[in-house]
PyMOL Python script that loads the backbone (N, CA, C, O; Angstrom):
from pymol import cmd

cmd.read_pdbstr("""\
ATOM      1  N   MET A   1     191.677 189.045 -69.771  1.00  0.00           N
ATOM      2  CA  MET A   1     193.088 188.764 -69.635  1.00  0.00           C
ATOM      3  C   MET A   1     193.592 189.222 -68.359  1.00  0.00           C
ATOM      4  O   MET A   1     193.388 190.386 -68.016  1.00  0.00           O
ATOM      5  N   PRO A   2     194.249 188.392 -67.602  1.00  0.00           N
ATOM      6  CA  PRO A   2     194.798 188.785 -66.322  1.00  0.00           C
ATOM      7  C   PRO A   2     195.907 189.758 -66.485  1.00  0.00           C
ATOM      8  O   PRO A   2     196.695 189.692 -67.428  1.00  0.00           O
ATOM      9  N   SER A   3     195.963 190.702 -65.516  1.00  0.00           N
ATOM     10  CA  SER A   3     197.047 191.652 -65.592  1.00  0.00           C
ATOM     11  C   SER A   3     198.328 191.175 -64.930  1.00  0.00           C
ATOM     12  O   SER A   3     198.293 190.600 -63.841  1.00  0.00           O
ATOM     13  N   ALA A   4     199.345 191.387 -65.518  1.00  0.00           N
ATOM     14  CA  ALA A   4     200.668 190.898 -65.037  1.00  0.00           C
ATOM     15  C   ALA A   4     201.048 191.835 -63.908  1.00  0.00           C
ATOM     16  O   ALA A   4     200.872 193.052 -63.973  1.00  0.00           O
ATOM     17  N   LYS A   5     201.620 191.157 -62.786  1.00  0.00           N
ATOM     18  CA  LYS A   5     202.086 192.110 -61.726  1.00  0.00           C
ATOM     19  C   LYS A   5     203.414 192.609 -62.164  1.00  0.00           C
ATOM     20  O   LYS A   5     204.284 191.875 -62.633  1.00  0.00           O
ATOM     21  N   LYS A   6     203.542 193.972 -61.980  1.00  0.00           N
ATOM     22  CA  LYS A   6     204.790 194.624 -62.228  1.00  0.00           C
ATOM     23  C   LYS A   6     205.437 195.015 -60.928  1.00  0.00           C
ATOM     24  O   LYS A   6     204.787 195.505 -60.004  1.00  0.00           O
ATOM     25  N   LYS A   7     206.700 194.793 -60.876  1.00  0.00           N
ATOM     26  CA  LYS A   7     207.494 195.243 -59.708  1.00  0.00           C
ATOM     27  C   LYS A   7     207.744 196.714 -59.939  1.00  0.00           C
ATOM     28  O   LYS A   7     207.966 197.129 -61.077  1.00  0.00           O
ATOM     29  N   THR A   8     207.713 197.507 -58.900  1.00  0.00           N
ATOM     30  CA  THR A   8     208.060 198.897 -59.026  1.00  0.00           C
ATOM     31  C   THR A   8     209.602 198.907 -59.076  1.00  0.00           C
ATOM     32  O   THR A   8     210.257 198.422 -58.154  1.00  0.00           O
ATOM     33  N   GLU A   9     210.147 199.438 -60.112  1.00  0.00           N
ATOM     34  CA  GLU A   9     211.615 199.475 -60.292  1.00  0.00           C
ATOM     35  C   GLU A   9     212.137 200.782 -59.613  1.00  0.00           C
ATOM     36  O   GLU A   9     211.525 201.848 -59.671  1.00  0.00           O
ATOM     37  N   ALA A  10     213.259 200.611 -59.000  1.00  0.00           N
ATOM     38  CA  ALA A  10     213.922 201.664 -58.328  1.00  0.00           C
ATOM     39  C   ALA A  10     214.289 202.712 -59.340  1.00  0.00           C
ATOM     40  O   ALA A  10     214.593 202.354 -60.477  1.00  0.00           O
ATOM     41  N   PRO A  11     214.282 204.026 -58.994  1.00  0.00           N
ATOM     42  CA  PRO A  11     214.706 205.027 -60.006  1.00  0.00           C
ATOM     43  C   PRO A  11     216.144 204.914 -60.268  1.00  0.00           C
ATOM     44  O   PRO A  11     216.901 204.473 -59.404  1.00  0.00           O
ATOM     45  N   LEU A  12     216.565 205.300 -61.450  1.00  0.00           N
ATOM     46  CA  LEU A  12     217.989 205.298 -61.840  1.00  0.00           C
ATOM     47  C   LEU A  12     218.762 206.213 -60.993  1.00  0.00           C
ATOM     48  O   LEU A  12     218.262 207.285 -60.651  1.00  0.00           O
ATOM     49  N   PRO A  13     220.008 205.855 -60.607  1.00  0.00           N
ATOM     50  CA  PRO A  13     220.786 206.721 -59.781  1.00  0.00           C
ATOM     51  C   PRO A  13     221.230 207.997 -60.488  1.00  0.00           C
ATOM     52  O   PRO A  13     221.575 207.946 -61.668  1.00  0.00           O
ATOM     53  N   PRO A  14     221.233 209.141 -59.800  1.00  0.00           N
ATOM     54  CA  PRO A  14     221.585 210.368 -60.528  1.00  0.00           C
ATOM     55  C   PRO A  14     223.079 210.514 -60.828  1.00  0.00           C
ATOM     56  O   PRO A  14     223.454 211.266 -61.728  1.00  0.00           O
ATOM     57  N   LYS A  15     223.930 209.807 -60.088  1.00  0.00           N
ATOM     58  CA  LYS A  15     225.354 209.911 -60.289  1.00  0.00           C
ATOM     59  C   LYS A  15     225.888 208.848 -61.182  1.00  0.00           C
ATOM     60  O   LYS A  15     225.409 207.717 -61.094  1.00  0.00           O
ATOM     61  N   PHE A  16     226.842 209.107 -62.038  1.00  0.00           N
ATOM     62  CA  PHE A  16     227.502 208.174 -62.914  1.00  0.00           C
ATOM     63  C   PHE A  16     228.108 207.078 -62.085  1.00  0.00           C
ATOM     64  O   PHE A  16     227.902 205.895 -62.355  1.00  0.00           O
ATOM     65  N   GLU A  17     228.855 207.464 -61.075  1.00  0.00           N
ATOM     66  CA  GLU A  17     229.600 206.447 -60.259  1.00  0.00           C
ATOM     67  C   GLU A  17     228.610 205.476 -59.579  1.00  0.00           C
ATOM     68  O   GLU A  17     228.936 204.298 -59.434  1.00  0.00           O
ATOM     69  N   ASP A  18     227.495 205.898 -59.188  1.00  0.00           N
ATOM     70  CA  ASP A  18     226.483 205.051 -58.514  1.00  0.00           C
ATOM     71  C   ASP A  18     225.885 204.087 -59.586  1.00  0.00           C
ATOM     72  O   ASP A  18     225.681 202.902 -59.323  1.00  0.00           O
ATOM     73  N   ALA A  19     225.613 204.635 -60.797  1.00  0.00           N
ATOM     74  CA  ALA A  19     225.090 203.795 -61.839  1.00  0.00           C
ATOM     75  C   ALA A  19     226.093 202.764 -62.204  1.00  0.00           C
ATOM     76  O   ALA A  19     225.683 201.621 -62.404  1.00  0.00           O
ATOM     77  N   MET A  20     227.365 203.031 -62.317  1.00  0.00           N
ATOM     78  CA  MET A  20     228.420 202.086 -62.630  1.00  0.00           C
ATOM     79  C   MET A  20     228.509 201.021 -61.534  1.00  0.00           C
ATOM     80  O   MET A  20     228.649 199.831 -61.815  1.00  0.00           O
ATOM     81  N   ASP A  21     228.424 201.481 -60.262  1.00  0.00           N
ATOM     82  CA  ASP A  21     228.499 200.415 -59.196  1.00  0.00           C
ATOM     83  C   ASP A  21     227.368 199.475 -59.303  1.00  0.00           C
ATOM     84  O   ASP A  21     227.551 198.262 -59.212  1.00  0.00           O
ATOM     85  N   GLU A  22     226.178 200.010 -59.498  1.00  0.00           N
ATOM     86  CA  GLU A  22     225.019 199.085 -59.633  1.00  0.00           C
ATOM     87  C   GLU A  22     225.154 198.178 -60.833  1.00  0.00           C
ATOM     88  O   GLU A  22     224.840 196.990 -60.769  1.00  0.00           O
ATOM     89  N   LEU A  23     225.626 198.750 -61.936  1.00  0.00           N
ATOM     90  CA  LEU A  23     225.750 197.892 -63.218  1.00  0.00           C
ATOM     91  C   LEU A  23     226.788 196.738 -62.961  1.00  0.00           C
ATOM     92  O   LEU A  23     226.595 195.593 -63.370  1.00  0.00           O
ATOM     93  N   GLU A  24     227.949 197.138 -62.226  1.00  0.00           N
ATOM     94  CA  GLU A  24     228.937 196.081 -61.978  1.00  0.00           C
ATOM     95  C   GLU A  24     228.281 194.954 -61.082  1.00  0.00           C
ATOM     96  O   GLU A  24     228.515 193.763 -61.286  1.00  0.00           O
ATOM     97  N   GLY A  25     227.498 195.375 -60.142  1.00  0.00           N
ATOM     98  CA  GLY A  25     226.797 194.422 -59.255  1.00  0.00           C
ATOM     99  C   GLY A  25     225.904 193.468 -60.064  1.00  0.00           C
ATOM    100  O   GLY A  25     225.919 192.257 -59.849  1.00  0.00           O
ATOM    101  N   ILE A  26     225.124 194.037 -61.000  1.00  0.00           N
ATOM    102  CA  ILE A  26     224.246 193.280 -61.794  1.00  0.00           C
ATOM    103  C   ILE A  26     225.054 192.311 -62.675  1.00  0.00           C
ATOM    104  O   ILE A  26     224.666 191.149 -62.797  1.00  0.00           O
ATOM    105  N   VAL A  27     226.119 192.732 -63.266  1.00  0.00           N
ATOM    106  CA  VAL A  27     226.917 191.857 -64.074  1.00  0.00           C
ATOM    107  C   VAL A  27     227.535 190.725 -63.235  1.00  0.00           C
ATOM    108  O   VAL A  27     227.562 189.566 -63.650  1.00  0.00           O
ATOM    109  N   GLY A  28     228.033 191.096 -62.042  1.00  0.00           N
ATOM    110  CA  GLY A  28     228.479 190.040 -61.107  1.00  0.00           C
ATOM    111  C   GLY A  28     227.472 189.035 -60.759  1.00  0.00           C
ATOM    112  O   GLY A  28     227.739 187.833 -60.758  1.00  0.00           O
ATOM    113  N   ASP A  29     226.287 189.519 -60.456  1.00  0.00           N
ATOM    114  CA  ASP A  29     225.183 188.596 -60.117  1.00  0.00           C
ATOM    115  C   ASP A  29     224.866 187.668 -61.294  1.00  0.00           C
ATOM    116  O   ASP A  29     224.650 186.470 -61.109  1.00  0.00           O
ATOM    117  N   MET A  30     224.843 188.204 -62.443  1.00  0.00           N
ATOM    118  CA  MET A  30     224.523 187.398 -63.672  1.00  0.00           C
ATOM    119  C   MET A  30     225.599 186.353 -63.994  1.00  0.00           C
ATOM    120  O   MET A  30     225.314 185.253 -64.466  1.00  0.00           O
ATOM    121  N   GLU A  31     226.826 186.742 -63.723  1.00  0.00           N
ATOM    122  CA  GLU A  31     227.875 185.868 -64.000  1.00  0.00           C
ATOM    123  C   GLU A  31     228.069 184.683 -62.985  1.00  0.00           C
ATOM    124  O   GLU A  31     228.423 183.559 -63.340  1.00  0.00           O
ATOM    125  N   GLU A  32     227.805 185.044 -61.697  1.00  0.00           N
ATOM    126  CA  GLU A  32     228.090 184.082 -60.660  1.00  0.00           C
ATOM    127  C   GLU A  32     226.871 183.220 -60.261  1.00  0.00           C
ATOM    128  O   GLU A  32     227.024 182.045 -59.927  1.00  0.00           O
ATOM    129  N   ALA A  33     225.669 183.810 -60.300  1.00  0.00           N
ATOM    130  CA  ALA A  33     224.504 183.148 -59.696  1.00  0.00           C
ATOM    131  C   ALA A  33     223.798 182.342 -60.738  1.00  0.00           C
ATOM    132  O   ALA A  33     223.848 182.653 -61.928  1.00  0.00           O
ATOM    133  N   GLU A  34     223.146 181.315 -60.296  1.00  0.00           N
ATOM    134  CA  GLU A  34     222.253 180.599 -61.202  1.00  0.00           C
ATOM    135  C   GLU A  34     220.881 181.121 -60.967  1.00  0.00           C
ATOM    136  O   GLU A  34     220.146 180.593 -60.133  1.00  0.00           O
ATOM    137  N   LEU A  35     220.507 182.172 -61.699  1.00  0.00           N
ATOM    138  CA  LEU A  35     219.278 182.870 -61.449  1.00  0.00           C
ATOM    139  C   LEU A  35     218.233 182.346 -62.409  1.00  0.00           C
ATOM    140  O   LEU A  35     218.529 181.869 -63.505  1.00  0.00           O
ATOM    141  N   PRO A  36     216.956 182.458 -61.934  1.00  0.00           N
ATOM    142  CA  PRO A  36     215.856 182.019 -62.868  1.00  0.00           C
ATOM    143  C   PRO A  36     215.841 182.932 -64.091  1.00  0.00           C
ATOM    144  O   PRO A  36     216.288 184.078 -64.059  1.00  0.00           O
ATOM    145  N   LEU A  37     215.324 182.383 -65.128  1.00  0.00           N
ATOM    146  CA  LEU A  37     215.309 183.185 -66.402  1.00  0.00           C
ATOM    147  C   LEU A  37     214.644 184.552 -66.206  1.00  0.00           C
ATOM    148  O   LEU A  37     215.176 185.587 -66.606  1.00  0.00           O
ATOM    149  N   ASP A  38     213.488 184.521 -65.592  1.00  0.00           N
ATOM    150  CA  ASP A  38     212.762 185.851 -65.312  1.00  0.00           C
ATOM    151  C   ASP A  38     213.615 186.866 -64.674  1.00  0.00           C
ATOM    152  O   ASP A  38     213.654 188.025 -65.086  1.00  0.00           O
ATOM    153  N   GLU A  39     214.323 186.425 -63.635  1.00  0.00           N
ATOM    154  CA  GLU A  39     215.218 187.315 -62.926  1.00  0.00           C
ATOM    155  C   GLU A  39     216.422 187.789 -63.752  1.00  0.00           C
ATOM    156  O   GLU A  39     216.872 188.930 -63.642  1.00  0.00           O
ATOM    157  N   LEU A  40     216.935 186.842 -64.603  1.00  0.00           N
ATOM    158  CA  LEU A  40     218.006 187.323 -65.486  1.00  0.00           C
ATOM    159  C   LEU A  40     217.531 188.344 -66.477  1.00  0.00           C
ATOM    160  O   LEU A  40     218.230 189.315 -66.764  1.00  0.00           O
ATOM    161  N   ILE A  41     216.373 188.137 -66.990  1.00  0.00           N
ATOM    162  CA  ILE A  41     215.804 189.093 -68.021  1.00  0.00           C
ATOM    163  C   ILE A  41     215.538 190.511 -67.287  1.00  0.00           C
ATOM    164  O   ILE A  41     215.766 191.569 -67.873  1.00  0.00           O
ATOM    165  N   GLU A  42     215.072 190.464 -66.049  1.00  0.00           N
ATOM    166  CA  GLU A  42     214.867 191.702 -65.324  1.00  0.00           C
ATOM    167  C   GLU A  42     216.130 192.357 -65.046  1.00  0.00           C
ATOM    168  O   GLU A  42     216.221 193.574 -65.209  1.00  0.00           O
ATOM    169  N   LYS A  43     217.119 191.664 -64.639  1.00  0.00           N
ATOM    170  CA  LYS A  43     218.401 192.243 -64.345  1.00  0.00           C
ATOM    171  C   LYS A  43     219.049 192.815 -65.690  1.00  0.00           C
ATOM    172  O   LYS A  43     219.652 193.888 -65.702  1.00  0.00           O
ATOM    173  N   TYR A  44     218.883 192.045 -66.777  1.00  0.00           N
ATOM    174  CA  TYR A  44     219.395 192.527 -68.104  1.00  0.00           C
ATOM    175  C   TYR A  44     218.755 193.861 -68.473  1.00  0.00           C
ATOM    176  O   TYR A  44     219.417 194.805 -68.903  1.00  0.00           O
ATOM    177  N   GLY A  45     217.429 193.895 -68.285  1.00  0.00           N
ATOM    178  CA  GLY A  45     216.736 195.218 -68.623  1.00  0.00           C
ATOM    179  C   GLY A  45     217.209 196.374 -67.818  1.00  0.00           C
ATOM    180  O   GLY A  45     217.413 197.472 -68.336  1.00  0.00           O
ATOM    181  N   ARG A  46     217.391 196.125 -66.505  1.00  0.00           N
ATOM    182  CA  ARG A  46     217.875 197.164 -65.594  1.00  0.00           C
ATOM    183  C   ARG A  46     219.313 197.589 -66.081  1.00  0.00           C
ATOM    184  O   ARG A  46     219.608 198.775 -66.226  1.00  0.00           O
ATOM    185  N   GLY A  47     220.159 196.594 -66.317  1.00  0.00           N
ATOM    186  CA  GLY A  47     221.507 196.843 -66.795  1.00  0.00           C
ATOM    187  C   GLY A  47     221.519 197.692 -68.062  1.00  0.00           C
ATOM    188  O   GLY A  47     222.295 198.646 -68.134  1.00  0.00           O
ATOM    189  N   MET A  48     220.730 197.402 -69.020  1.00  0.00           N
ATOM    190  CA  MET A  48     220.622 198.154 -70.293  1.00  0.00           C
ATOM    191  C   MET A  48     220.211 199.584 -69.986  1.00  0.00           C
ATOM    192  O   MET A  48     220.731 200.513 -70.604  1.00  0.00           O
ATOM    193  N   LYS A  49     219.288 199.788 -69.046  1.00  0.00           N
ATOM    194  CA  LYS A  49     218.934 201.201 -68.717  1.00  0.00           C
ATOM    195  C   LYS A  49     220.111 201.868 -68.074  1.00  0.00           C
ATOM    196  O   LYS A  49     220.353 203.039 -68.366  1.00  0.00           O
ATOM    197  N   LEU A  50     220.858 201.219 -67.228  1.00  0.00           N
ATOM    198  CA  LEU A  50     222.037 201.815 -66.610  1.00  0.00           C
ATOM    199  C   LEU A  50     223.161 202.137 -67.639  1.00  0.00           C
ATOM    200  O   LEU A  50     223.859 203.145 -67.533  1.00  0.00           O
ATOM    201  N   VAL A  51     223.296 201.252 -68.611  1.00  0.00           N
ATOM    202  CA  VAL A  51     224.327 201.476 -69.649  1.00  0.00           C
ATOM    203  C   VAL A  51     223.882 202.744 -70.456  1.00  0.00           C
ATOM    204  O   VAL A  51     224.734 203.580 -70.754  1.00  0.00           O
ATOM    205  N   LYS A  52     222.641 202.900 -70.797  1.00  0.00           N
ATOM    206  CA  LYS A  52     222.272 204.056 -71.525  1.00  0.00           C
ATOM    207  C   LYS A  52     222.436 205.371 -70.694  1.00  0.00           C
ATOM    208  O   LYS A  52     222.826 206.425 -71.195  1.00  0.00           O
ATOM    209  N   LEU A  53     222.122 205.219 -69.452  1.00  0.00           N
ATOM    210  CA  LEU A  53     222.312 206.370 -68.487  1.00  0.00           C
ATOM    211  C   LEU A  53     223.825 206.735 -68.447  1.00  0.00           C
ATOM    212  O   LEU A  53     224.188 207.910 -68.517  1.00  0.00           O
ATOM    213  N   CYS A  54     224.632 205.773 -68.342  1.00  0.00           N
ATOM    214  CA  CYS A  54     226.107 206.106 -68.181  1.00  0.00           C
ATOM    215  C   CYS A  54     226.617 206.638 -69.545  1.00  0.00           C
ATOM    216  O   CYS A  54     227.477 207.518 -69.572  1.00  0.00           O
ATOM    217  N   GLU A  55     226.104 206.124 -70.649  1.00  0.00           N
ATOM    218  CA  GLU A  55     226.524 206.670 -71.982  1.00  0.00           C
ATOM    219  C   GLU A  55     226.111 208.104 -72.073  1.00  0.00           C
ATOM    220  O   GLU A  55     226.881 208.931 -72.562  1.00  0.00           O
ATOM    221  N   ALA A  56     224.936 208.432 -71.626  1.00  0.00           N
ATOM    222  CA  ALA A  56     224.419 209.846 -71.728  1.00  0.00           C
ATOM    223  C   ALA A  56     225.229 210.754 -70.832  1.00  0.00           C
ATOM    224  O   ALA A  56     225.483 211.905 -71.187  1.00  0.00           O
ATOM    225  N   LYS A  57     225.650 210.251 -69.648  1.00  0.00           N
ATOM    226  CA  LYS A  57     226.398 211.090 -68.744  1.00  0.00           C
ATOM    227  C   LYS A  57     227.782 211.307 -69.283  1.00  0.00           C
ATOM    228  O   LYS A  57     228.321 212.409 -69.180  1.00  0.00           O
ATOM    229  N   LEU A  58     228.415 210.202 -69.899  1.00  0.00           N
ATOM    230  CA  LEU A  58     229.692 210.418 -70.459  1.00  0.00           C
ATOM    231  C   LEU A  58     229.708 211.312 -71.664  1.00  0.00           C
ATOM    232  O   LEU A  58     230.660 212.066 -71.864  1.00  0.00           O
ATOM    233  N   ASN A  59     228.708 211.247 -72.448  1.00  0.00           N
ATOM    234  CA  ASN A  59     228.558 212.148 -73.650  1.00  0.00           C
ATOM    235  C   ASN A  59     228.440 213.593 -73.172  1.00  0.00           C
ATOM    236  O   ASN A  59     229.043 214.494 -73.755  1.00  0.00           O
ATOM    237  N   GLU A  60     227.649 213.815 -72.093  1.00  0.00           N
ATOM    238  CA  GLU A  60     227.478 215.125 -71.524  1.00  0.00           C
ATOM    239  C   GLU A  60     228.802 215.641 -70.963  1.00  0.00           C
ATOM    240  O   GLU A  60     229.174 216.796 -71.169  1.00  0.00           O
ATOM    241  N   ALA A  61     229.478 214.791 -70.275  1.00  0.00           N
ATOM    242  CA  ALA A  61     230.840 215.188 -69.713  1.00  0.00           C
ATOM    243  C   ALA A  61     231.776 215.510 -70.825  1.00  0.00           C
ATOM    244  O   ALA A  61     232.530 216.478 -70.728  1.00  0.00           O
ATOM    245  N   GLU A  62     231.763 214.721 -71.906  1.00  0.00           N
ATOM    246  CA  GLU A  62     232.689 214.930 -73.057  1.00  0.00           C
ATOM    247  C   GLU A  62     232.396 216.308 -73.678  1.00  0.00           C
ATOM    248  O   GLU A  62     233.318 217.029 -74.059  1.00  0.00           O
ATOM    249  N   LYS A  63     231.113 216.661 -73.775  1.00  0.00           N
ATOM    250  CA  LYS A  63     230.767 217.964 -74.349  1.00  0.00           C
ATOM    251  C   LYS A  63     231.251 219.077 -73.462  1.00  0.00           C
ATOM    252  O   LYS A  63     231.754 220.090 -73.948  1.00  0.00           O
ATOM    253  N   GLN A  64     231.117 218.916 -72.269  1.00  0.00           N
ATOM    254  CA  GLN A  64     231.612 219.914 -71.262  1.00  0.00           C
ATOM    255  C   GLN A  64     233.159 220.096 -71.365  1.00  0.00           C
ATOM    256  O   GLN A  64     233.678 221.211 -71.312  1.00  0.00           O
ATOM    257  N   VAL A  65     233.840 218.985 -71.509  1.00  0.00           N
ATOM    258  CA  VAL A  65     235.279 219.014 -71.579  1.00  0.00           C
ATOM    259  C   VAL A  65     235.710 219.727 -72.884  1.00  0.00           C
ATOM    260  O   VAL A  65     236.690 220.473 -72.887  1.00  0.00           O
ATOM    261  N   GLU A  66     234.979 219.495 -73.979  1.00  0.00           N
ATOM    262  CA  GLU A  66     235.198 220.166 -75.293  1.00  0.00           C
ATOM    263  C   GLU A  66     235.045 221.651 -75.158  1.00  0.00           C
ATOM    264  O   GLU A  66     235.874 222.431 -75.627  1.00  0.00           O
ATOM    265  N   VAL A  67     233.966 222.029 -74.507  1.00  0.00           N
ATOM    266  CA  VAL A  67     233.722 223.495 -74.341  1.00  0.00           C
ATOM    267  C   VAL A  67     234.869 224.113 -73.471  1.00  0.00           C
ATOM    268  O   VAL A  67     235.386 225.189 -73.773  1.00  0.00           O
ATOM    269  N   LEU A  68     235.225 223.410 -72.421  1.00  0.00           N
ATOM    270  CA  LEU A  68     236.271 223.966 -71.542  1.00  0.00           C
ATOM    271  C   LEU A  68     237.644 224.021 -72.229  1.00  0.00           C
ATOM    272  O   LEU A  68     238.409 224.948 -71.962  1.00  0.00           O
ATOM    273  N   THR A  69     237.988 223.046 -73.117  1.00  0.00           N
ATOM    274  CA  THR A  69     239.260 223.038 -73.746  1.00  0.00           C
ATOM    275  C   THR A  69     239.283 223.911 -74.929  1.00  0.00           C
ATOM    276  O   THR A  69     240.346 224.455 -75.229  1.00  0.00           O
ATOM    277  N   ASP A  70     238.227 224.103 -75.633  1.00  0.00           N
ATOM    278  CA  ASP A  70     238.212 224.964 -76.827  1.00  0.00           C
ATOM    279  C   ASP A  70     238.406 226.431 -76.440  1.00  0.00           C
ATOM    280  O   ASP A  70     239.216 227.090 -77.091  1.00  0.00           O
ATOM    281  N   GLU A  71     237.742 226.985 -75.453  1.00  0.00           N
ATOM    282  CA  GLU A  71     237.852 228.386 -75.136  1.00  0.00           C
ATOM    283  C   GLU A  71     239.268 228.773 -74.698  1.00  0.00           C
ATOM    284  O   GLU A  71     239.868 229.661 -75.304  1.00  0.00           O
ATOM    285  N   PRO A  72     239.825 228.120 -73.644  1.00  0.00           N
ATOM    286  CA  PRO A  72     241.203 228.441 -73.334  1.00  0.00           C
ATOM    287  C   PRO A  72     242.190 228.233 -74.375  1.00  0.00           C
ATOM    288  O   PRO A  72     243.158 228.990 -74.445  1.00  0.00           O
ATOM    289  N   ALA A  73     242.023 227.210 -75.248  1.00  0.00           N
ATOM    290  CA  ALA A  73     242.944 227.034 -76.305  1.00  0.00           C
ATOM    291  C   ALA A  73     243.021 228.206 -77.253  1.00  0.00           C
ATOM    292  O   ALA A  73     244.100 228.511 -77.762  1.00  0.00           O
ATOM    293  N   ALA A  74     241.958 228.845 -77.496  1.00  0.00           N
ATOM    294  CA  ALA A  74     241.950 230.021 -78.397  1.00  0.00           C
ATOM    295  C   ALA A  74     242.672 231.178 -77.734  1.00  0.00           C
ATOM    296  O   ALA A  74     243.262 231.994 -78.441  1.00  0.00           O
ATOM    297  N   GLU A  75     242.656 231.293 -76.426  1.00  0.00           N
ATOM    298  CA  GLU A  75     243.352 232.307 -75.673  1.00  0.00           C
ATOM    299  C   GLU A  75     244.816 232.085 -75.567  1.00  0.00           C
ATOM    300  O   GLU A  75     245.580 233.050 -75.584  1.00  0.00           O
ATOM    301  N   THR A  76     245.256 230.847 -75.457  1.00  0.00           N
ATOM    302  CA  THR A  76     246.564 230.540 -75.129  1.00  0.00           C
ATOM    303  C   THR A  76     247.452 230.181 -76.394  1.00  0.00           C
ATOM    304  O   THR A  76     248.664 230.004 -76.270  1.00  0.00           O
ATOM    305  N   GLU A  77     246.863 230.090 -77.507  1.00  0.00           N
ATOM    306  CA  GLU A  77     247.622 229.717 -78.728  1.00  0.00           C
ATOM    307  C   GLU A  77     248.646 230.754 -78.993  1.00  0.00           C
ATOM    308  O   GLU A  77     248.396 231.948 -78.834  1.00  0.00           O
ATOM    309  N   PRO A  78     249.819 230.303 -79.405  1.00  0.00           N
ATOM    310  CA  PRO A  78     250.870 231.316 -79.695  1.00  0.00           C
ATOM    311  C   PRO A  78     250.456 231.984 -81.048  1.00  0.00           C
ATOM    312  O   PRO A  78     249.657 231.438 -81.809  1.00  0.00           O
ATOM    313  N   PRO A  79     251.048 233.209 -81.310  1.00  0.00           N
ATOM    314  CA  PRO A  79     250.681 233.869 -82.504  1.00  0.00           C
ATOM    315  C   PRO A  79     251.257 233.093 -83.719  1.00  0.00           C
ATOM    316  O   PRO A  79     252.221 232.346 -83.555  1.00  0.00           O
ATOM    317  N   PRO A  80     250.727 233.245 -84.837  1.00  0.00           N
ATOM    318  CA  PRO A  80     251.226 232.571 -86.076  1.00  0.00           C
ATOM    319  C   PRO A  80     252.640 232.952 -86.275  1.00  0.00           C
ATOM    320  O   PRO A  80     253.043 234.063 -85.931  1.00  0.00           O
ATOM    321  N   ALA A  81     253.437 232.026 -86.845  1.00  0.00           N
ATOM    322  CA  ALA A  81     254.854 232.314 -87.120  1.00  0.00           C
ATOM    323  C   ALA A  81     255.173 233.476 -87.979  1.00  0.00           C
ATOM    324  O   ALA A  81     256.261 234.039 -87.860  1.00  0.00           O
ATOM    325  N   ASP A  82     254.254 233.882 -88.867  1.00  0.00           N
ATOM    326  CA  ASP A  82     254.514 234.949 -89.745  1.00  0.00           C
ATOM    327  C   ASP A  82     254.037 236.272 -89.166  1.00  0.00           C
ATOM    328  O   ASP A  82     254.115 237.295 -89.846  1.00  0.00           O
ATOM    329  N   ALA A  83     253.554 236.285 -87.950  1.00  0.00           N
ATOM    330  CA  ALA A  83     253.170 237.587 -87.297  1.00  0.00           C
ATOM    331  C   ALA A  83     254.439 238.412 -86.994  1.00  0.00           C
ATOM    332  O   ALA A  83     255.402 237.936 -86.394  1.00  0.00           O
ATOM    333  N   LYS A  84     254.378 239.651 -87.438  1.00  0.00           N
ATOM    334  CA  LYS A  84     255.523 240.617 -87.241  1.00  0.00           C
ATOM    335  C   LYS A  84     255.128 241.595 -86.224  1.00  0.00           C
ATOM    336  O   LYS A  84     254.326 242.486 -86.500  1.00  0.00           O
ATOM    337  N   ASP A  85     255.666 241.469 -85.029  1.00  0.00           N
ATOM    338  CA  ASP A  85     255.434 242.486 -83.991  1.00  0.00           C
ATOM    339  C   ASP A  85     256.724 243.071 -83.503  1.00  0.00           C
ATOM    340  O   ASP A  85     256.712 243.858 -82.556  1.00  0.00           O
ATOM    341  N   GLY A  86     257.835 242.725 -84.101  1.00  0.00           N
ATOM    342  CA  GLY A  86     259.057 243.192 -83.689  1.00  0.00           C
ATOM    343  C   GLY A  86     259.655 242.391 -82.589  1.00  0.00           C
ATOM    344  O   GLY A  86     260.745 242.746 -82.141  1.00  0.00           O
ATOM    345  N   ALA A  87     259.033 241.314 -82.094  1.00  0.00           N
ATOM    346  CA  ALA A  87     259.510 240.578 -80.990  1.00  0.00           C
ATOM    347  C   ALA A  87     260.817 239.839 -81.369  1.00  0.00           C
ATOM    348  O   ALA A  87     261.649 239.634 -80.486  1.00  0.00           O
ATOM    349  N   GLU A  88     261.017 239.464 -82.532  1.00  0.00           N
ATOM    350  CA  GLU A  88     262.235 238.772 -82.958  1.00  0.00           C
ATOM    351  C   GLU A  88     263.423 239.665 -82.836  1.00  0.00           C
ATOM    352  O   GLU A  88     264.542 239.159 -82.761  1.00  0.00           O
ATOM    353  N   ASP A  89     263.257 240.971 -82.811  1.00  0.00           N
ATOM    354  CA  ASP A  89     264.360 241.966 -82.675  1.00  0.00           C
ATOM    355  C   ASP A  89     264.804 242.108 -81.281  1.00  0.00           C
ATOM    356  O   ASP A  89     265.952 242.478 -81.034  1.00  0.00           O
ATOM    357  N   ARG A  90     263.901 241.817 -80.303  1.00  0.00           N
ATOM    358  CA  ARG A  90     264.307 241.941 -78.913  1.00  0.00           C
ATOM    359  C   ARG A  90     264.788 240.679 -78.375  1.00  0.00           C
ATOM    360  O   ARG A  90     264.275 239.619 -78.732  1.00  0.00           O
ATOM    361  N   LEU A  91     265.779 240.731 -77.507  1.00  0.00           N
ATOM    362  CA  LEU A  91     266.391 239.566 -76.887  1.00  0.00           C
ATOM    363  C   LEU A  91     265.702 239.338 -75.593  1.00  0.00           C
ATOM    364  O   LEU A  91     265.442 238.174 -75.289  1.00  0.00           O
ATOM    365  N   PHE A  92     265.380 240.286 -74.809  1.00  0.00           N
ATOM    366  CA  PHE A  92     264.689 240.098 -73.490  1.00  0.00           C
ATOM    367  C   PHE A  92     263.413 240.876 -73.451  1.00  0.00           C
ATOM    368  O   PHE A  92     262.703 240.847 -72.446  1.00  0.00           O
TER     369      PHE A  92
END
""", "prot")
cmd.dss("prot")
cmd.show_as("cartoon", "prot")
cmd.util.cbc("prot")
cmd.orient("prot")
């Protein structure tokens, strides 16, 4: 059985923005150009890898935001309304 030649695929970009730029380029190529089926399939596969990478990076960023917003929120929350510390007796 003859071995199929595989193109070496470029590594996925490490930055979210770079991955999005590449993905937008792929989408544009697929929408505008009349590409051969093999090239369309190749671009689709690369695009799906980029989508998964972007989703993973967004999920990671979302978790980081949750951690950052949960800790300060606990420190800055006002005391419960029923807390009695005598503050209501003071005007200033």
